[in-house]
C-alpha positions in Angstrom: 0.0 0.0 0.0 1.4 3.4 -1.0 1.7 6.4 1.3 -1.1 8.9 1.9 -4.5 8.4 0.6 -3.7 6.4 -2.6 -3.3 2.7 -2.6 -1.7 0.4 -5.3 -4.7 -1.6 -6.2 -4.3 -5.0 -7.9 -5.4 -5.4 -11.5 -9.1 -5.0 -12.1 -9.6 -8.7 -12.9 -8.1 -9.7 -9.5 -9.7 -7.1 -7.4 -12.4 -8.6 -5.2 -13.5 -5.3 -3.5 -16.1 -3.3 -5.5 -14.7 0.0 -6.7 -17.8 1.9 -5.3 -16.9 0.5 -1.8 -13.3 1.8 -2.2 -14.6 5.2 -3.2 -16.9 5.2 -0.1 -13.9 4.3 2.1 -11.8 7.1 0.7 -14.5 9.7 0.9 -15.2 8.6 4.5 -11.6 9.1 5.4 -11.5 12.5 3.8 -14.6 13.5 5.7 -13.0 12.4 8.9 -9.9 14.6 8.1 -12.2 17.5 7.5 -14.1 17.1 10.8 -10.8 16.7 12.7 -9.0 19.7 11.3 -11.5 22.2 10.0 -14.7 21.7 12.0 -15.8 25.3 12.0 -14.3 26.7 8.8 -16.4 27.5 5.8 -15.3 26.1 2.4 -12.9 28.2 0.5 -14.4 27.7 -2.9 -16.7 30.6 -3.9 -20.2 29.9 -5.1 -20.7 29.7 -8.8 -22.6 32.7 -10.0 -26.2 31.9 -10.7 -26.1 28.6 -8.8 -28.2 28.3 -5.6 -26.0 27.9 -2.5 -28.2 25.1 -1.2 -27.3 23.1 -4.3 -23.6 23.6 -3.6 -23.9 22.4 0.0 -25.7 19.2 -1.1 -22.9 18.5 -3.5 -24.9 18.7 -6.7 -23.2 19.6 -9.9 -23.2 23.3 -11.0 -24.1 23.9 -14.6 -21.0 23.8 -16.8 -18.6 22.8 -14.0 -17.3 19.9 -11.8 -19.2 18.8 -8.7 -18.5 20.7 -5.5 -16.1 18.7 -3.3 -17.0 20.6 -0.1 -19.6 18.2 1.2 -18.7 14.6 0.4 -21.1 11.8 0.8 -21.6 10.8 4.4 -20.0 7.6 5.7 -21.9 4.3 5.2 -23.8 5.8 2.2 -23.2 5.1 -1.5 -22.0 8.1 -3.6 -24.6 10.2 -5.3 -25.5 8.8 -8.8 -24.7 12.2 -10.4 -21.0 11.7 -9.6 -19.2 9.4 -12.0 -17.3 6.6 -10.2 -14.3 6.9 -12.5 -13.5 10.4 -11.3 -13.0 9.5 -7.6 -9.2 10.0 -7.8 -9.7 13.5 -9.3 -11.9 14.4 -6.4 -9.3 13.1 -3.9 -6.5 15.1 -5.6 -8.6 18.3 -5.6 -9.4 17.8 -1.9 -5.7 17.4 -1.1 -4.9 20.6 -2.9 -7.5 22.5 -0.9 -6.2 20.9 2.3 -2.6 22.1 1.6 -3.9 25.6 0.9 -5.7 25.7 4.2 -2.7 24.6 6.2 0.0 26.4 4.3 -0.5 29.9 5.8 -2.4 31.9 8.4 -6.2 31.8 7.9 -8.0 35.1 7.7 -10.3 36.2 10.5 -13.4 35.7 8.4 -14.0 33.5 5.4 -16.0 36.4 3.9 -12.7 38.0 3.1 -12.0 35.1 0.7 -15.2 35.6 -1.3 -14.8 37.6 -4.5 -15.9 41.2 -4.4 -18.3 40.5 -7.2 -20.4 38.0 -5.2 -23.7 39.5 -6.4 -27.1 37.9 -6.8 -29.2 38.9 -9.8 -33.0 39.0 -9.6 -35.8 39.8 -12.0 -38.6 41.3 -10.0 -42.2 41.7 -11.2 -43.7 45.1 -10.4 -47.0 46.7 -11.2 -45.3 48.4 -14.3 -43.2 45.5 -15.6 -40.1 43.5 -14.8 -37.1 45.1 -13.1 -33.6 43.8 -13.1 -31.9 44.1 -9.7 -28.5 43.1 -8.4 -27.9 42.7 -4.7 -25.0 41.9 -2.4 -25.4 41.2 1.3 -28.5 40.9 3.5 -30.4 43.5 5.5 -28.4 44.3 8.6 -30.7 45.1 11.5 -32.4 48.5 11.2 -29.7 49.8 8.8 -31.0 51.0 5.5 -30.0 49.5 2.2 -27.9 51.5 -0.3 -30.0 51.5 -3.5 -28.6 53.0 -6.7 -30.2 54.0 -9.9 -28.2 54.8 -13.0 -28.5 57.6 -15.7 -29.9 57.2 -19.1 -27.4 55.7 -21.5 -25.8 53.7 -18.7 -26.6 50.8 -16.5 -25.5 49.9 -13.0 -22.1 48.6 -14.2 -21.2 51.5 -16.4 -22.5 54.0 -13.9 -21.3 52.7 -10.5 -18.6 50.0 -10.9 -15.7 52.5 -10.6 -17.3 54.2 -7.6 -18.1 51.0 -5.6 -14.8 49.3 -6.5 -12.9 52.2 -5.0 -10.7 51.1 -2.2 -12.1 53.6 0.3 -15.6 52.6 -0.5 -15.1 49.2 1.0 -15.2 50.7 4.5 -18.8 51.7 3.7 -20.1 48.8 1.8 -19.1 46.2 4.5 -21.7 47.9 6.8 -24.7 48.0 4.3 -26.5 45.8 1.8 -26.0 47.1 -1.7 -28.8 47.0 -4.2 -28.4 48.2 -7.9 -31.5 48.8 -10.0 -31.4 48.7 -13.8 -34.1 50.5 -15.7 -36.2 48.1 -17.8 -34.2 46.8 -20.8 -31.0 48.7 -19.9 -28.9 45.9 -18.3 -26.1 44.3 -20.2 -27.4 41.4 -22.4 -31.0 42.5 -22.1 -33.2 41.3 -24.9 -34.9 43.8 -27.1 -38.3 45.0 -25.8 -41.2 44.1 -28.2 -42.4 46.4 -30.8 -45.2 48.6 -29.5 -44.0 48.2 -25.9 -45.1 51.2 -23.8 -42.0 52.2 -21.7 -42.9 53.2 -18.1 -43.1 56.9 -17.4 -40.7 58.4 -14.9 -43.4 58.4 -12.3 -44.0 54.7 -13.0 -40.3 53.9 -12.8 -40.4 55.5 -9.3 -43.5 53.4 -8.5 -41.6 50.2 -9.2 -39.2 50.7 -6.3 -41.6 50.0 -3.4 -41.9 46.4 -4.8 -38.1 46.1 -4.7 -38.0 47.3 -1.1 -40.7 44.9 -0.1 -39.2 42.0 -2.0 -35.9 42.1 -0.1 -37.4 43.2 3.2 -35.6 46.6 3.4 -36.9 48.8 6.2 -35.6 51.9 4.3 -33.0 52.9 1.8 -30.3 55.5 1.2 -30.5 56.3 -2.5 -27.7 57.2 -4.9 -29.0 58.4 -8.2 -27.3 59.9 -11.3 -29.2 62.0 -13.8 -32.4 60.2 -14.7 -31.8 57.9 -11.8 -31.6 60.9 -9.5 -34.9 62.2 -10.8 -36.5 58.8 -10.2 -35.2 58.5 -6.7 -36.3 62.0 -5.8 -39.8 61.2 -7.2 -39.8 58.0 -5.1 -38.9 60.0 -2.0 -41.7 62.5 -2.6 -44.3 59.7 -2.9 -42.9 57.4 -0.2 -41.0 59.6 2.2 -41.1 56.9 5.0 -39.0 54.5 2.9 -36.1 56.9 2.2 -33.6 57.9 4.9 -31.3 59.9 2.7 -30.5 60.7 -0.9 -27.3 61.4 -2.8 -28.4 63.0 -6.1 -25.8 63.6 -8.9 -26.6 65.7 -11.9 -30.3 65.9 -11.1 -32.5 68.2 -13.3 -35.8 68.7 -11.6 -37.3 70.5 -14.6 -39.1 69.0 -17.6 -37.9 69.9 -21.1 -39.6 72.9 -22.8 -40.8 72.7 -26.4 -37.6 74.2 -27.7 -35.4 71.7 -25.9 -37.7 68.9 -26.9 -37.6 69.8 -30.6 -33.8 70.2 -30.4 -33.5 66.7 -28.9 -35.7 65.3 -31.6 -33.7 66.9 -34.4 -30.4 65.7 -32.9 -31.8 62.2 -32.8 -32.5 62.4 -36.6 -29.1 63.6 -37.5 -26.8 61.7 -35.1 -26.3 58.2 -33.9 -28.0 57.5 -30.5 -24.7 57.2 -28.5 -23.6 60.6 -29.9 -27.0 62.0 -28.9 -26.7 60.7 -25.3 -23.1 61.6 -24.7 -23.7 65.4 -24.3 -26.1 64.6 -21.5 -23.4 62.7 -19.7 -20.2 64.6 -20.3 -19.1 68.2 -20.2 -18.4 70.1 -23.4 -14.7 70.2 -22.5 -14.6 66.4 -22.3 -16.4 66.0 -25.6 -14.2 68.5 -27.4 -11.0 66.8 -26.1 -12.6 63.4 -26.9 -11.0 62.1 -23.8 -10.3 58.4 -23.3 -13.2 58.1 -21.0 -15.6 59.6 -23.6 -14.2 57.2 -26.3 -14.7 54.2 -24.0 -18.2 55.1 -23.1 -19.2 55.8 -26.6 -18.1 52.3 -27.5 -19.7 50.7 -24.5 -23.0 52.5 -24.9 -23.1 51.3 -28.5 -22.0 47.7 -27.9 -23.4 46.7 -24.5 -26.8 48.4 -24.3 -29.7 47.5 -26.6 -30.1 50.5 -28.8 -33.9 50.1 -29.2 -34.4 49.8 -25.5 -32.1 52.8 -24.9 -34.1 54.9 -27.3 -37.3 54.2 -25.4 -35.7 55.2 -22.1 -34.2 58.3 -23.6 -37.5 59.4 -25.1 -39.3 58.9 -21.8 -36.7 60.9 -19.8 -37.0 63.8 -22.2 -40.8 63.7 -21.8 -40.5 64.0 -18.0 -42.5 66.6 -16.1 -41.2 69.0 -13.5 -40.6 67.5 -10.0 -43.4 69.0 -7.9 -41.4 70.3 -5.0 -40.7 73.7 -3.6 -39.0 75.0 -0.5 -41.4 75.6 2.4 -42.8 79.1 2.5 -42.2 79.8 -1.1 -45.6 78.6 -2.4 -48.8 77.5 -0.8 -48.8 73.9 0.3 -45.2 73.5 -0.7 -43.9 69.9 -0.8 -40.2 69.0 -0.8 -37.9 66.2 0.2 -38.0 65.5 3.9 -34.8 63.4 4.2 -31.2 64.6 4.2 -30.0 65.2 0.7 -26.5 65.7 -0.8 -26.5 67.3 -4.2 -23.4 66.6 -6.3 -22.4 68.1 -9.6 -19.1 68.4 -11.5 -17.7 71.8 -12.4 -19.0 72.8 -15.9 -21.1 69.7 -16.1 -24.2 69.8 -18.4 -26.5 69.4 -15.4 -25.0 72.2 -13.3 -27.9 74.7 -13.8 -30.4 72.0 -13.0 -28.7 71.0 -9.8 -28.4 74.6 -8.6 -32.2 75.1 -9.2 -32.9 71.8 -7.3 -30.9 73.2 -4.4 -33.2 76.2 -4.3 -36.2 73.9 -4.0 -35.0 71.9 -1.0 -35.0 72.4 2.8 -31.9 74.4 3.7 -31.5 72.6 7.0 -30.9 69.2 5.6 -29.3 69.8 2.2 -25.6 69.9 1.2 -24.6 71.1 -2.2 -21.2 69.6 -3.4 -19.6 71.0 -6.5 -16.5 69.0 -7.5 -13.8 70.6 -9.5 -12.0 68.8 -12.3 -14.5 66.0 -12.3 -16.4 66.6 -15.6 -19.9 65.3 -16.1 -19.7 62.1 -14.1 -17.9 62.7 -10.8 -18.4 59.1 -9.6 -16.1 58.0 -12.5 -13.5 60.7 -12.5 -13.3 61.5 -8.8 -14.5 58.4 -6.9 -12.2 58.9 -3.9 -13.5 62.4 -3.2 -17.1 61.4 -3.7 -16.5 58.5 -1.3 -15.2 60.9 1.3 -18.3 63.0 0.9 -20.6 60.0 1.1 -18.9 58.7 4.3 -19.5 62.1 6.0 -23.1 62.1 4.7 -23.7 58.7 6.4 -22.0 59.8 9.6 -24.3 62.8 9.7 -27.2 60.4 9.6 -25.8 58.6 12.6 -24.2 55.6 10.9 -20.5 54.6 10.9 -19.5 56.8 13.9 -16.2 55.1 14.2 -15.1 55.6 10.6 -12.0 57.5 10.0 -12.3 61.3 9.5 -11.8 62.2 5.9 -9.9 65.0 4.3 -13.2 66.5 3.1 -14.6 66.6 6.7 -11.5 68.2 8.1 -11.6 70.8 5.4 -15.3 71.5 5.8 -14.9 71.8 9.6 -12.0 74.3 9.1 -14.1 76.3 6.7 -16.9 76.5 9.3 -14.6 77.5 12.1 -13.0 80.4 10.2 -14.5 82.0 7.2 -11.1 83.2 6.2 -9.2 80.0 6.7 -7.3 78.6 3.7 -5.5 75.3 3.2 -3.1 76.1 0.5 -4.0 74.8 -3.0 -6.4 72.2 -1.6 -8.6 74.7 0.3 -12.4 74.2 0.1 -14.6 77.2 -0.4 -17.7 77.2 1.8 -20.5 79.4 0.7 -23.5 79.9 3.0 -26.5 80.3 0.9 -29.0 81.2 3.6 -27.1 82.9 6.4 -25.8 86.5 6.7 -25.0 86.5 10.4 -21.7 84.7 10.3 -20.5 81.3 11.3 -22.7 81.1 14.4 -25.8 80.6 12.4 -24.6 78.3 9.7 -27.2 76.1 8.0 -26.5 72.8 6.4 -27.1 74.1 2.9 -23.7 75.1 1.5 -21.5 74.8 -1.5 -18.4 72.8 -0.9 -16.0 73.0 -3.8 -13.4 70.2 -3.9 
């Protein structure tokens, strides 16, 4: 008999022990080793995407791949019929490799650290206005809200938020919250073309889909992050369902509907230009477009190749047909209605949505609104300045009472210094703080301010 787990068996003709019994003996011995050495450790192998975790635990085969070796057949039971008997030695070798990896170094504190960052679950949720594609990571954590994102027109959750959520500093935030990305109907990568004659949901109906998502996953509330069209949808959602929204981060929001002149110009542009070239001026600043930056070139190609153009045209048309957001600052009009939750407005310097964001700021409650203008960030700050935006978002969450032990960011220190002394400067990285509703000095500062960074 050879060393280790492998025996030198006699020729098949002279072997009196059935091979299935030998396999059972081997797997039983491996199971004993696992119970002896790694009784409380989770398997290192990540789940196959799209395969139910219960199937993996039971040892069933994942589509297109080998069976999971994590849970071998219990002792005194024959192997599952789905596992070919002639591959038992392959299973043994694989188990030995995993055992060596487990014992070759120091194990991490949590097996969650070994799971890939892209451990997302995809769902297609039926709502009163059609199907909605949703991607989620994590599970609701106590009374904490979920972070729910909604992308801009011409994008989807990957094109709009991957750079932002993959930023290293963002991991300190995401480990505390469940993350939920929502794709507008037909905008996700690989989406099939919507049928001819399909009536795309209005912006109000897109907002009306979100309560179904919240209920489906059991969220108590959300903190929304929206860009452009997604910011409009989340703001509308918060106006209709204020109890479900704890906070909003709105980038490039335009609360106004298009006038007849703008509508006609958009229609004309659509007749003379390809759809990606029609959408790009909505996403990027004129400077970025004129310089034809690498980012613009990349997104022109990805919008053209990864998003169904027919579906995109429907979404684009509906966004351009939106109505004004019916909100006004309290005291400006009779029965004024505005967002009740804390809001952080974000826009890049010289971004195409700059005027719209400024007007939105004038419609919100000055006591719970922060206006952040980001220099050198172009039209999509979450792509060009993800680190700075992460700092601002971390402070925003801390202001809501979450993550009190998180490290203080450069933006917070700068903002605090600006509030302490109106004349303080921090060299070339100073932040200008403009109080929009106070004329009595620092002692009566409101939360509404412009922070340039």
